[in-house]
C-alpha positions as CSV (number, residue, x, y, z in Angstrom):
1,M,30.2,-16.0,36.9
2,R,28.3,-18.4,34.7
3,S,25.8,-17.0,32.2
4,A,22.9,-18.5,30.3
5,L,21.5,-17.2,27.0
6,V,17.7,-17.5,27.0
7,I,16.0,-17.0,23.6
8,P,12.1,-16.9,23.5
9,A,11.6,-18.2,19.9
10,A,8.0,-19.4,20.0
11,G,6.5,-16.3,18.4
12,Q,4.7,-16.8,15.1
13,G,5.7,-13.5,13.4
14,E,2.8,-13.2,11.1
15,R,4.0,-9.8,9.8
16,L,6.9,-11.6,8.0
17,G,4.4,-13.6,6.0
18,A,6.8,-16.5,5.8
19,G,4.4,-19.2,6.8
20,R,6.6,-20.3,9.7
21,P,7.6,-18.9,13.1
22,K,9.8,-15.8,12.8
23,A,12.9,-17.4,14.5
24,F,13.0,-20.0,11.7
25,V,12.9,-17.7,8.7
26,D,16.1,-17.8,6.7
27,I,18.5,-15.0,5.8
28,A,21.6,-15.8,3.8
29,G,20.8,-19.5,4.0
30,E,20.5,-19.8,7.8
31,C,17.6,-19.1,10.1
32,L,17.4,-16.1,12.4
33,L,17.9,-18.3,15.5
34,V,21.2,-19.6,14.2
35,H,22.5,-16.1,13.4
36,A,21.4,-14.9,16.9
37,V,23.2,-17.7,18.7
38,R,26.3,-17.4,16.6
39,G,26.7,-13.8,17.7
40,A,26.1,-14.6,21.3
41,V,28.6,-17.5,21.4
42,A,31.2,-15.4,19.6
43,S,31.1,-12.9,22.4
44,G,32.6,-15.5,24.8
45,V,30.3,-14.6,27.6
46,V,27.7,-17.3,27.2
47,D,28.1,-20.7,29.0
48,T,24.8,-22.4,28.2
49,I,21.8,-21.8,25.9
50,V,18.1,-22.3,26.6
51,V,15.7,-21.9,23.7
52,A,11.9,-21.7,24.1
53,A,10.6,-23.1,20.8
54,P,7.1,-23.6,19.3
55,D,5.6,-27.0,19.8
56,G,7.0,-29.3,17.1
57,Y,10.2,-27.5,16.6
58,A,12.4,-28.9,19.4
59,D,14.1,-31.5,17.1
60,F,14.8,-28.7,14.5
61,V,16.4,-26.5,17.1
62,N,18.6,-29.2,18.4
63,E,19.7,-30.0,14.8
64,V,20.5,-26.4,13.7
65,L,22.3,-25.5,16.9
66,D,24.2,-28.8,17.2
67,G,27.4,-27.0,16.4
68,A,26.9,-24.0,18.7
69,G,29.6,-25.2,21.0
70,R,27.6,-24.7,24.2
71,P,25.3,-26.9,26.2
72,L,21.8,-26.6,24.8
73,S,18.3,-27.1,26.3
74,V,15.1,-26.7,24.3
75,V,11.7,-26.2,26.0
76,I,8.2,-25.6,24.5
77,G,7.4,-21.9,24.6
78,G,4.2,-20.3,25.7
79,S,1.6,-18.1,23.9
80,S,3.4,-14.9,24.9
81,R,7.0,-13.7,25.1
82,R,6.7,-13.6,28.9
83,A,5.4,-17.2,29.1
84,S,8.3,-18.4,26.8
85,V,10.9,-16.7,28.9
86,A,9.4,-18.2,32.1
87,A,9.5,-21.6,30.5
88,A,13.1,-21.2,29.6
89,L,14.0,-19.9,33.1
90,G,12.5,-23.1,34.5
91,A,15.1,-25.1,32.5
92,L,18.2,-23.2,33.7
93,P,20.9,-25.5,34.9
94,A,22.4,-25.2,38.4
95,G,25.3,-22.8,38.7
96,V,24.0,-20.1,36.4
97,D,24.5,-16.7,38.0
98,T,23.3,-14.3,35.2
99,V,20.8,-14.6,32.4
100,L,20.9,-12.8,29.0
101,V,17.5,-12.7,27.4
102,H,17.8,-12.2,23.7
103,D,15.4,-11.9,20.8
104,A,16.1,-14.1,17.8
105,A,14.6,-11.3,15.7
106,R,17.7,-9.2,16.7
107,C,19.8,-11.8,15.1
108,L,22.7,-9.5,13.9
109,T,23.5,-8.1,17.4
110,P,27.3,-7.8,17.4
111,P,29.3,-9.7,20.1
112,D,30.5,-6.5,21.7
113,V,26.9,-5.7,22.8
114,F,26.8,-9.1,24.7
115,R,30.1,-8.3,26.3
116,A,29.0,-4.8,27.4
117,V,25.9,-6.2,29.0
118,S,27.8,-9.0,30.7
119,A,30.5,-6.6,32.0
120,G,27.8,-4.4,33.6
121,L,26.5,-7.5,35.5
122,A,30.0,-8.5,36.5
123,A,30.5,-4.9,37.9
124,G,27.5,-5.5,40.2
125,A,24.4,-4.3,38.4
126,D,21.1,-6.2,39.0
127,A,20.0,-5.5,35.4
128,V,21.7,-4.2,32.2
129,I,20.1,-3.4,28.9
130,P,21.6,-2.0,25.6
131,A,20.1,1.1,24.1
132,I,20.6,3.6,21.3
133,P,19.5,7.2,21.0
134,V,16.2,7.9,19.4
135,A,16.7,9.6,16.0
136,D,13.0,10.4,15.2
137,T,10.9,13.1,16.8
138,I,8.4,11.3,19.2
139,K,5.0,12.6,19.9
140,D,2.1,11.5,22.2
141,V,-1.1,11.3,20.1
142,S,-4.7,10.9,21.2
143,G,-6.9,9.8,18.3
144,D,-5.4,11.9,15.5
145,V,-4.3,14.8,17.6
146,V,-0.8,15.4,19.0
147,T,-1.0,16.1,22.8
148,R,2.7,16.7,23.3
149,T,6.2,16.3,21.8
150,L,8.7,14.4,23.9
151,D,12.3,15.4,24.5
152,R,14.1,12.8,22.5
153,A,17.5,13.7,24.2
154,A,16.3,11.7,27.2
155,L,14.8,8.8,25.1
156,R,16.4,5.6,24.2
157,A,15.4,2.7,22.0
158,I,16.0,-0.5,23.9
159,Q,17.5,-3.6,22.4
160,T,18.6,-7.1,23.5
161,P,20.3,-9.0,25.0
162,Q,18.9,-7.8,28.3
163,G,21.0,-9.1,31.2
164,F,19.9,-9.9,34.8
165,R,21.1,-11.5,37.9
166,R,19.3,-14.9,37.9
167,D,17.6,-14.3,41.2
168,V,16.3,-10.9,40.2
169,L,14.8,-12.1,36.9
170,L,13.2,-15.1,38.6
171,R,11.6,-12.8,41.2
172,A,10.3,-10.5,38.5
173,H,8.6,-13.4,36.7
174,A,7.2,-14.8,40.0
175,E,5.8,-11.5,41.3
176,T,4.7,-9.5,38.3
177,T,1.1,-9.9,37.1
178,G,-0.1,-9.2,33.6
179,E,2.0,-8.8,30.4
180,A,5.1,-6.6,30.0
181,S,6.8,-5.2,27.0
182,D,10.1,-6.6,28.1
183,D,11.8,-8.3,31.0
184,A,13.5,-5.0,32.1
185,S,10.1,-3.4,32.7
186,M,9.2,-6.2,35.1
187,V,12.4,-5.7,37.0
188,E,11.8,-2.0,37.1
189,R,8.4,-2.5,38.8
190,L,10.1,-4.3,41.7
191,G,12.3,-1.2,42.3
192,Y,15.6,-2.5,40.9
193,K,17.8,-0.1,39.0
194,V,18.2,-1.0,35.3
195,H,21.5,0.2,33.9
196,V,22.0,1.1,30.3
197,V,25.0,0.4,28.0
198,P,25.5,1.4,24.4
199,G,23.6,-0.8,21.9
200,H,24.3,-1.0,18.1
201,R,22.4,-0.1,15.0
202,E,22.9,-3.6,13.7
203,A,20.9,-5.0,16.6
204,F,17.7,-3.9,15.0
205,K,14.6,-6.1,15.3
206,I,13.4,-7.9,12.2
207,T,9.6,-7.7,12.1
208,D,8.6,-7.5,8.4
209,P,10.0,-8.2,4.9
210,M,11.8,-4.8,4.8
211,G,13.7,-5.9,7.9
212,L,14.8,-9.1,6.2
213,M,16.1,-7.1,3.2
214,L,18.1,-4.9,5.6
215,A,19.5,-7.9,7.4
216,E,20.6,-9.5,4.1
217,A,22.4,-6.2,3.2
218,V,24.1,-6.1,6.6
219,L,25.4,-9.7,6.2
220,A,26.6,-8.9,2.6
221,E,28.5,-5.9,3.9
222,R,30.0,-8.0,6.7
223,G,31.1,-10.6,4.2
224,S,32.8,-7.9,2.0
225,R,34.8,-6.8,5.1
226,A,35.9,-10.3,6.0
């Protein structure tokens, strides 16, 4: 089973206020994209990498990922996450059976999470996503009034990489109209079962300066354990 890592890295990430696309903001001297690819490659389950980059960043991506140790393709991403994933899917090489779609903003995702997702696909699942239990109380709100409190025991916060059989993900992108919060929701709409494996607290999504500070702290802690 050959697996491709797809990273939609064309988002601007204005909330970071870094003056550059989010995937190319540095933590500990290297950009988020490099950290994300390093963790994926270390898992041993990725055979090839496709990055959807902003216009003008293809050469930079090729340069910073030159030592990744896996075949690399770079395409120009779209104006939305879905468009970027679709562009990357169009560049998948022949022979790829499964696709792991991963956010560069979840750049500290441990290799074990990639392995768990890949193992689920190898066991026959059409789609596999990592998730962690929700710690906060979640409420539905209309305007400024609570309408109900959800049972958090049944809720999960979804992370990446999200893994799919190649044909399933291609069909989802071909047949789904409108935007979607993630690729798994598109697959769900077609009636496929999406299986869940344990995620990891360090697979958090960096969306603002506080997230960058947390990532720096996690990397420092990892360094102290090395």
